[in-house]
N, C-alpha and C positions, 0 to 999 in steps of 0.2 A: 766486895759491896755491891751483888748487884740493880744494875742500872734497876730503874723504875718501871715500870711494866713489863720486865721478861721474865716475872715468874706468868704472871696475867696470860702473856702468849705464849706459852709453852700447858698451860694449862687449856688453851684451845684450839691446840692442834687437832687436827683431825686422827680418830683410831680407825687403824683398820683391820677389817676382821679377815682371820686365814680358818678357809674350810679343809674340814677333815674326812673322810669317808672313813666312815661306818664302816666296819666287817657283819657282814648277815649270817648267821648262823642255823643253820634247818636241825635243830632240836629234835623230828619226831624223828620215830622207831623207823625203822626201811621196811618194817612189815606195814605200818599203819601206808604208809609209801605207796607201796606193792600192793595194797587193798583198794585205793585211790583208782587208781593204774587200774588192776581190774576192772575196778564199778564201771570206770570210764568207756572201756574197751567193750562190756559188756550193753550197756547204754546204745554204743555204736551197733553191735553188731543184731539187736535188737530192732533198730532202726532200719535196717538193710534187711531185716527179714522182715518184718512190716510192709515194708517197700515191692519185698520178692512178692506176698500171699497177695499183695494190692494189684501189682502186676497179671499174677495167675489169675484172680477173681477177676478182672477186667478182662483178659483173653477170653477165659469161660465163657464171661457174659456174650461176648462178640460172636463165639461161635455160636455159642446154644440159641443166639438169635436168627443166627444165619441158616444154623438147622431149622426152627421154627418156620425161617419165610419158607425155605426150600420145602419143607411139610406140607406148609398152605399151596405153595405152587405147583408141586405134584399134588395135593388133593384136586385143584383143578383139571390139571390134565386128564386127569383122570375121570373124570366128570364129565369132562369136554370128548373126551375118548368114546365113553359109554354113550352118549349122546349121539356121537358120529356113527356108531355102529349099530342103534339104532333104528335111522335113518337109512344107514344102508339095507338095513332089512326091508327097507320101502321097493328097494331096486334091484331087489336080487333078477328079477325078472327081465332087469333092461338087459345085460349081457344076452342074454338066449334071445330075446325077441331084436336085437341086432343082426345075432349071427343068425335069425328066419332072414329079418330083411334084406342080409349081405348074400345071403342063397340065392332070395327067390330074383334080385337085382341081379346076380350072375346070372340068372338062368334067363333073367327076359333080355340082356343082353346081346347070350349067344342066339338066341333065338331070333331078335330082331336085326342081329348084322348079318343073317342070311335071308333076311326078308326082304323082297319085294312086292312094291306098289303095283299088283297088276292089276288094280282097278282104275286107277291115272291110267295105265297103258292104254286097255281097254277103252278108257272113256276118249282118248286122245287121238285113238287110229279109228275108231270110229267117226270121229268128227273129220279126220285128215284125209284117208285112205281115197283114192281115186275112184269113180260111180262108176266105173266099169271097170271094178274089182270087187268080187264078194269072197269071202272069208270063209273057208268053210271046216276049220280044224286048226289049233296054234297046242305045244305041247311044249311047256320049258320045262328048264334043272337047272338049278342054281347051288354048286358044290357048299360042301358043309366044312365048318370051320376048320383048321388045322392042325387039331388035338388039341386044346388047349382053351380052355371058357373065355371066352374076349377076343381068343385071334381070330383075324383077317379067314375069309375063307380061301381053300388054295386054288391058286387060278387054274381053269382050265383050257383049252382049247375045242373049238365045232370041229364039224368033220373038214373045212376048207382048212389044209395045213398053212395056207396062207397068211389066213385070217391072224388076227391079235390076242393073244390070250385075255381072258373074261374071266368071272365068275360063274359061269351058266351061256346057258342058249337056247334059245328060241327058236322054233321050227313052223312056219306055218306053210297050210295048204290051203289051195284056194283055187279060184275059177275068173278068167281077164278074157276081154272082147277079142288083144291085141297082142303080141309081144311088146310093143309096144306101152301098154298098161302095164305091164309085169314088169319091166322099165321104171314107171314113176311111184310101182307099190314101192320097188326098192329103195327111191329117194326120198319116200316118205319115210321108212324102216332109218334111213342113215342121218334124216334129220330130227330123230327122235331123242331125246336126251337119255341116257342112260342103254343105247343100244351104238353099235359098230360094227362097221367090218358089211355090211346087209349084202346079200348074193343067195343067184337062186341057185339051186340042186338038181334039179329038172325041168323042164317045162316042154310042155307037147299041146299037139294041134287034135281035138277031138269035136265032135258035132253032140249039140241038145237040142234037139225037138226041129231037126235041121238046122240049124244056128251054128256057123263056127266059130268056140271058143278056143282058149286057151288053158289046159290045167297044170299050174306047175305048184312046186315046192321051195318054200324060199328060209331060208335061216339068218340069225343077227346075233354076235355076241352080244352080254350082256355083261357089260363094263361096272366098277363101283360106283358112278356116281346113281345105277339104277337100286342100290341096297338102301334101305331104311336105314335113317341116319337114327342109329339108338339113346344118343345123345341127347338130339334135340324133338325125338319122339314126331318126325314128321317125314316123308320123303326128301330125299337132296331135289 
């Protein structure tokens, strides 16, 4: 005989559940499965094609945009070139005029390089030569340029072999009261800028209206200081 309450205790005992795995079986035909896979592949390929088309379109747009920009810049450059050519036509005569000015300048420089400001020397000599000396004549010669336009004149020497070489000579003839006056005249020549190695080539006594005088011929070498300054436009 069961003790009272025992059956009740057994009825209240917890019940345990057992988990079972239910097998899954795909009953779809293989054709349907393959069709679904093919459709998924088609969708992926379509997305790839759309992406490629979009990329090509973007690249084409960028290239077209750059081409339009380049065409616009080319049009601007061509317009500027046309304008500059029109401006160039206005100054077509400038090179010819510049060439003429250069030729005139070269001719002036060559002419002035061998030019001596004789007016200055005549004025200075008139104020400084001795009272007992009278000049009758003078002959001047200056060497030509050395064969090249603008080149310095070729140095020459006077008749005195001991004289310094210069760019020309000046020969004076005159009359003096005494030989000492001739010496004073040579001192004046020696102290004149642009002259060097003053000396007399002959000196002889004679009479004029019963008065003893000395006829003389003197020569001086013309140095570079006597040449006209072609750059400053004034005598050195």
